[in-house]
N, C-alpha and C positions, 0 to 999 in steps of 0.2 A: 504493500500500500504506500509506504513512504519512499520506496525505491532508493534506499540508503544501504549500500553494502556493509558498512561498518555496523549499523544498527542491526542488520540481519545477522551478522556474525555474533554480536553480543546476545541476541535473543536465542540463537542456536546454542550458545554456551550455557545459558540459563537452563535450557531444557535437558542438558546432558550432565551438568556439574553442580546444580544447586542442591544443597542437602535437604532443604525443606520440601522440594518437589520429590526427591528420592524417598523421603519419609512417607509422603502421601501415596506414592506409588506402592510402597510396601504395605500400607494399610489396605489399598485396593486389592492387592494380591491376596492378602489375608482374608478379606471379605469374600472373595471368590472361592477360596478354599473352604470357608465355612458353609457356603452353599453346597459344595460337594459333600460335606459332612452331613448336612440335613438330608440330601438325596440318599445317603446310605440307609436311612430309616426304612426305605421301601424294599430292602433286601433282607433275607434272613441272615442270622449270625451263626457261625460254626466255629467251635473251639475244640482243641485237643490238649489234654493235660495228662502227662505221665506222672505218677506220684507214688510215694510209699507212705501209707497212713495206718495209724492204729484204729482198729474197728472193734465194735462190740457186737453181741448177738442180738437177735430180733426181740428178745425179751425186754431189752432196754430201748426198743423203738428205733434201732439203727440197723443198717445193712452192712455187710452181707449177712444173710441168715445162716444158721448152722448148716453144715457141720463145722464151720469155723469156730474155734473156741474164742473166748473173750480175750481182748487185748493182744491180738496178734498183729503183725505188720506185713500184710500181703503186698505184693506188687500189683499195680493197677495201671491200665491205660484207658482213659475216659474221654469221651467226646460228647458234646452237647450242642444242640441247635435251638434257636428260638426265632419266631417270626410274629411280629405284631401286625394285625390286620385292622387298621383304623384309618382309612383314607380320609374320613371326615375331620380328622385331626392332623394327619400328615400333610395333606395338600395345602391347607392354609399356612402351616409352618414353612413349607417349601416356598410358597409364593411370598411370604413375608421376608424370608431370607434373601430371595432374589431382589425384592424391592430395596432392602437395606443395602445389598451389594451395589445396586445401581445408585443409591444415594451416596455411598462412599466413592464410587467412580465420579459422580458429579462433583463431589468435594475436591477430588483430584483435579478435575478439569477447571474448577474455580481457582485453585491455587496456581495452576499453570497459566491461566489467563491473567491472574493478578500479577504474577511475577513478570511476565512479558510486558504487561502494561507499565509496571514500575520501572523496568529497564528503559522503556521508551521515554517515560517522563524524566528520569534522571539523565538520560542521554541528551535530551533536548534542553534540559536545564544547564548541562555543561556547555552546550553550544551557545545558549543564550549568554552565559557568563563570558565565553570566548568573544562574543560580539561586543559585550560591554567593555571587555579588556581592550579590544581593538579600538573602540571609541576613545577610551581613556588614553591609550598610547598616542592616538592622533591629537587629542586635546593637550596632552603633556608637551608634544612637539610644538604646538601653537603657542602654549603658555611660555615655553622656553624662549621662543622667538620674541614674544612680547616683552619678556624680562630683559632680553638683550637690547631690544629697541629702547626700553625705558631707561636702562643704564646709559645708553649712548646719548639720549636726549638730556638726561641729567648732567652728564659730563660736558655737554655743549651749553649748559645753562638754560635749557628749554623745559626742564622738568625739575622734580624735587625728590628728596629721599623718601618721602611718604609714598610716592608712586612706586618706587622700587620695592618697598616693603609689602605693599599691596600685591604687586606682581609675584613676589617670592612667596607670599602667604597662599595665594590661590594655587600656585604651582605645587607647593608641598602638600596642600590639602588633597589635591587630585591624586598625587602619588600615594598618599596614605589610603585613599579609597581603592586604589589599584591593588595594594597589598591585601586589603580586606577581601576583595573579590578573589584574589588568588587562594586565600585560605578557604573561602566558600567553595571554590572549584575543587580544591583538594579533598574536602569532605564529601562532596557529591561523587567524585571519582572513586574514593574509597568505598562508598556505598555500592557503586557499580561493581567493584572488584568482589565484594562480599556476595552480591547477587549471582555473579558468574562463577563463583567457587574458586576464585584466584586470590593470591596473596596481594594485599594492598601495596606492598613495597615493589612488587613486580608488575603491577598493572599501571598502564599509562595510556591516555588518549592524546594524540597529537592535537594541538590547538587548531580549530577550524570554526570561524565565526558562523553563526546561524544565518542562513540566507534562504530566499525563496518564500513560497507560501505553503501552508499546510494543505493536505488533501482536501478537496472540495467536498462538502457534505451535501447530498441530494436534498432537494426542497422538501420532499415527503418521505420520511423514514417509516416503513410499515411497522405496525406494532407487533406483527408476527415475529420480528427479529428478537423480541424479548423472550420468546420461547426457547431460544438457544442459550440463554444465560444459565450457566451451571448452578448458580445459587438458587434460581427459581426452580430448575429441574430437581435439585436436591430436596428442596422443600416439598415438591410434589411427590417425589419417591418416598420420602418419610411419611407423608400423609397416606400414601397407598399401603406402606408397610404397617402403619398403625391400624388401618382398616382391616388388614389381614389378621392382625392380632385379635381383633374382635371375633373372627371366625375360630381362631385357636381357643380363645376363652369359652366360646359357646360350645365347642366340641368337647370340652371337659365335662359337660353334663351328660354325655352319652357313654355307653359302655365301650370297653376295649376288648378285642378278641385276640387271643394269642394261641399259637400252635407251638408246643414245646416238646422236646424229646432229648433223651440222653441214652448212652450205651457205651459198652466197652468190654474190657477183659479184666479179670481179677484172679490172682492165684497166689498161693503161698510161695511158689517157686518160680523163678524167672524163666526157666527153660520150658515150663508148661503154660506160660502166660497166654500166648496167642493160640490157644486151642479152642475148639468149638464148645466143649462142655464148660469152659470157664467164661463164656460170653454171657452178657446180659443186656437188656435194653428196656426202655419204657418210653411211651409217647402218648400225647393226648392234648385236648383243647383246654383252654383256660379263659374264663370270662370274668372281667373286672368291671363291676357295676358300682358306680358311686351312689350310696344310699343316704348317708348323713355326713356332711362335711362341715357342719357348724357355720354355714354362711360363707365359707371360703370361696366357693365357686361363683356365687352371686357377686361377692366383692371383687373377684378377679374380672368378671365381665363388666362390672361398673367401671373399674379402673381402666380397662381397655377402651371402653367407649369414651371416657373422659380424656384419655390420652389422644384418641383420634380427633376429638373436638379441638384439642389444643393444637395439633398439627395442622388442622384446617385453618385456624386463625393465623398460625405462623406462615402458612402458604400465602394467604391473602395479604399479610403484611409484607412479605417478600415481593409480591407482584406490585403492590402500591409503591413500595420503595424503589423498585426498578423503573417504573414510569416517572417517578419524581426525579431520579438521577438523570435519566435521559433528557427530560425536559430542561433540567438545570444546565446540562452540558450544551444542548442545542441553543438555548437562549444565550448562554455565555459566549459560545463561538460567534453567534451573530452580532452580539453587542461589542465584543472585543474587536471584531473586524472593523466596525464603524469607529470604535475608539482609536484604533491604529491609524485610520485615515486622518483623523483629527490630529494625532500626534505627528504624523508625517508632514502635515501642513504647518504645524508648530515648529518643526525642525527647520523647514525652509524659511519661515518668517524670522525665527530667532537667529539663523545664520546671516540673513540680510541685515538684521539689527546689529550684529557684531561688526559686519563690514562697514556699515554706516557710522557706527560709534567710533571705530578705529580711524576712519577717515577724518572725522571731526577732531579726534585727539591729535592726529598728525598736524592738523591745521591750527591747533591751539584753541579749538572751540569747545572742548570737553575735557574733563579731568579723568584720571585713571579709575576713579570709583565707578563711573558710568561704564567703563570697559569691563570691570569686574562683574557688575550686575548683568551686563549683556552676556558675558561668557557663562555665568552661572545658569542663566535661562537657557542658553544654547545647549550646555551640557545636560541639564535636567531633561529637556525635550528629547534629546537623542537617547538617553538612557530609558526614558519612559517608552519611547518607540521600540527599543530593543526588548525591554521586559514584556511589553504587550505582545510582540511577536512570539516570544518564548511561551507566554501563557496560552496563546492560540494553539501552538503545537502540543502543549501538555494537555489542554482540554480535548484536542482531537484524540490523543491516546486514551484519555479517560472515556470518551464516547465509544471508542472501539471496545473497551472493556465493558461499558454499560450495555452495548448491543450484543455482547456475547461473542465478539470476534470480527466486527467490522460490517460494512454495508456494501462492499463490492460484490459483483456477481459470483466471483470465485469463492468468496467466503460465505455465501448463502447456502451452499450445499453442506449439510451436516455430515461429516464422515461417519462411517460405520462404527468407528471406535469411540465416537462421542456419545454422550448420554442421550437417551431417547427423547423425542419431542413431547411436549406437554399435551394434555387432553386425554385423560383416562376415561374410557367409556364406562357407562353405568353397568353394574353387574350385581348379582345377588350377594348375600352376606359373604364376607371374606374377599370381595373384590372392591377396588376403590371406585367411587362414583365420580362423575365429571365435576371439575372444580366449580362450575357455575351452579350446580345443584347442591354442592357440599358447603352450605353456608348456614349452619344451624344457629339459632339465636340463643340456645341454651343447651345444657348437657342433656341428652335424651335419657328417659327413664330406662331402667333395666328390665328386660322381659326375657328371662331365660327360656 
């Protein structure tokens, strides 16, 4: 968008070397692994355990049954399997885990977008300072010439020592401002080094004054671009995950069905362990029905519904904040463009004022105080113009972030690796409704 190779290089470095982004990427991989862990609930478990165990007879309610005497230590090879058949609970859990993983991915995208935007902002701030430094260098050259001229006029009896001191004072003041700008540049440059994962002592940008115009913003930016904002997508995914948790809490009211079995070999002697007459097995169904939980299940469902209601409000808040940010940036870009035109006119006018005042001074019609005032206005107008140009570039970078990645045609296509688009269709319990319909005015009552 900016067509600046150096900025492109810095943003590429952020995507590969920034520790904050690497940490967010690790959390995204962790969330995806947790989804795989939830998927494992749909499959039976199978375990095998060889052991040496002390056993008692059946009279004490333990196996194996006689003829084994009490407190012997037989060899055993045992396997067991278990399978829970409760799709009404497992499916909402899986959908919730997937939505939470998408929310983590959206958080990763938000951090990536924020870091690249921060790099662009700091980069153009450095270039703005370079522009101001070039202005000050030019002004210092002019002031040094003025000081030399004033000294010559005083030597010839056409001036006075007061004029020399005024000329020297304004020269040293501008030199002091230049040193302050150099310190500001060093701090911003060090911030860029930290963002790109480099040592501040080894990182340096060659001075290059800011020039040109920021990318033009189209007259009408479609509101659909806000759907790509990762923070909005994250809020929506969290809302969908919270709604799935309602399905999980509601499923706790229903019974769970299990198929379990175990079997193996057991013998007093290792060499006869794996023989048919030493084998045993058992299998059967198991039904777990909640009868009395002391209100725990009702409380869990109520908490899940309240949590969903909170995420709906957070989603609405994110959308409203997104619209506000974009409108602020658009109005700021428009107003600053007009402001810079005014400052550009002021630069021309103040420059002419300096020339006219200097001409009057050479002819003895003005004192040096008038030159100092004219130079101060000229310097102020030039720095105002440079700072406004820098603000326009920074606001453009903020607008790119606010729109979720820019407004050019190439950036409107959401890559497959990016978070899904907004707009969750309405569905039964355990599925997230559309954002337009998910606007409750109060926490719904619990109906298990």
